[in-house]
Phi, psi and omega in degrees: 000320182297319180295319181296317181297316180295323177298317178299319178297317180296318180296319179296315181298315181296320179299316180298314181296316180300312181299314182290323178297319180292323177296318178293319180297328180292338180297327185306322183282355181256001179281110183207220188298321181294323177295317179298317180296321180299315177301315181298320178295319181290324178292326181279349183297124182266350178252231180246159170269119178261126178247130184222154179180157182250144176065224179302321179296329176295320178297319178294320179299322179297317184292318178299316176302317182295316179297313178302313182298326184275354183237025170102003178240102181307124186206153171209165182265136172237128178288128186294328178292318179290330179299327180283354180236036174125326185287355174301336177297346180281348183255133181242171180292340179272002181269163171241140184248131168252118183249127182251131174195121181298316180280334184075013184231005183300130190303315185296328178279313182300324178304329185277345187303310179299326180290320179292322179292320177292323180291326180094013178285145175294146183232124174245123182257141175237100184222173175256010182221102184293342180261008181289165177300317181292315182299316182293333181276348189276153172286331175212136182243128177253115184279111178246024182293152180231158178289323177201155173283158176290336176300127181299339178273355182057037181241309183292125179301114181226285178299322184292321179287329176296313182294325179294322178296313180296319179296325176292323176294320181299320178295312183298316182289321178299318180289318177304314181291321180295324182280347184071034182296132188250171179297326177293321176299318181299314179299324180297325180274357178233047186294335184271348183266159178302320179301312183297318180299318178297316183292335181280346180297133178258167180305318184294340178285337184234355185285163173264122185232186177062223180290349180278353178289125174289121183210135172224165175261168187299333182270004176294132178291152182305320181300322179283327177297322181295326176295321180293321178297319182290319182292324185268346168068028181248000180073017181195170170216149173277156172240119186237160175272185183299334182271000181085011177275145185289131174239343178179178173223160175225124187239175175304322178296321176297320182298318180299315180294326181292317180296327178295335180269002178054047181278145179282114186286347182264002180224356183258120179288150184295335179302331180281345187244342186292161175261131178259167179067033183292153175293137180231168173232160174257157182300328184272357178296142175294141180301324178297327177290322177301317178297321179297319178298316178300314184296317182293328183259001177056049176235166184249355182209157176226138171280136181262118184245132180282179182300330181270006178091359181282147178281122183239001179171175173222133178248129186242156180305325182293328177293324177289327176293318181291330179279355179081016182272318180273000000 
């Protein structure tokens, strides 16, 4: 009996996931002029984006508002019922409103339409009925309709709330990309969280600097360069000129290739073996950006170079690991 029951649970879960996945997939074919217009209205908004909805749609509206606010589009949720009892004063003519209702006929939202029109705020509707009162009143309508809810009774909002949530994410990310929103911007809106603190760390906060920088000059013999690599423990050394400016690097990988060539380590200067044109970072670069450069180039360290070209540090993958970024 237990096995049969568990099988039944699993079948129900898979059916729910399949129905909702199909509903989400169908959204892709509805992204067109109205979606573009909605984005343009939100980008042109000089106030705040107000997101509203009743019941389950209200819960989704709250999440959409939070996602927008954290990705560069100032937004907040206004409860439509409370708006009819004073909170309408939170909305101004310079705002844009995103209203969610699967039917497009929910009383608490429809009641606000004449007020929003009189106010002159832009209105974007997110409904499952293009002929509804809310959809027809909107400046842009986003169709989030579904063939059926995942609920076998076709009553509990399931597929419809999922499609509304995904459409909200689509709006937020489209706006994020158009604004050129960066990791540093994201960290600024998440200063209290662990993620934000990590993202705010700059290269200069975690790099190895000063006397701890492995550094040799071009005429240093390979044997002495290897001692510098060993003493500083980063698996590499910078090669600098008399002014301390970076001219090249020599890494563990270079050493392996050098040994294959049977080069005399006691007579060969590092200038003949070093790699030039190395990837570098600046002290003010976000540490998260330094990690991205390392990952894309499959390397474990970056030389940190100042504005004047001077070598001011080295950031290694282990530094990022210790900082909790990698």
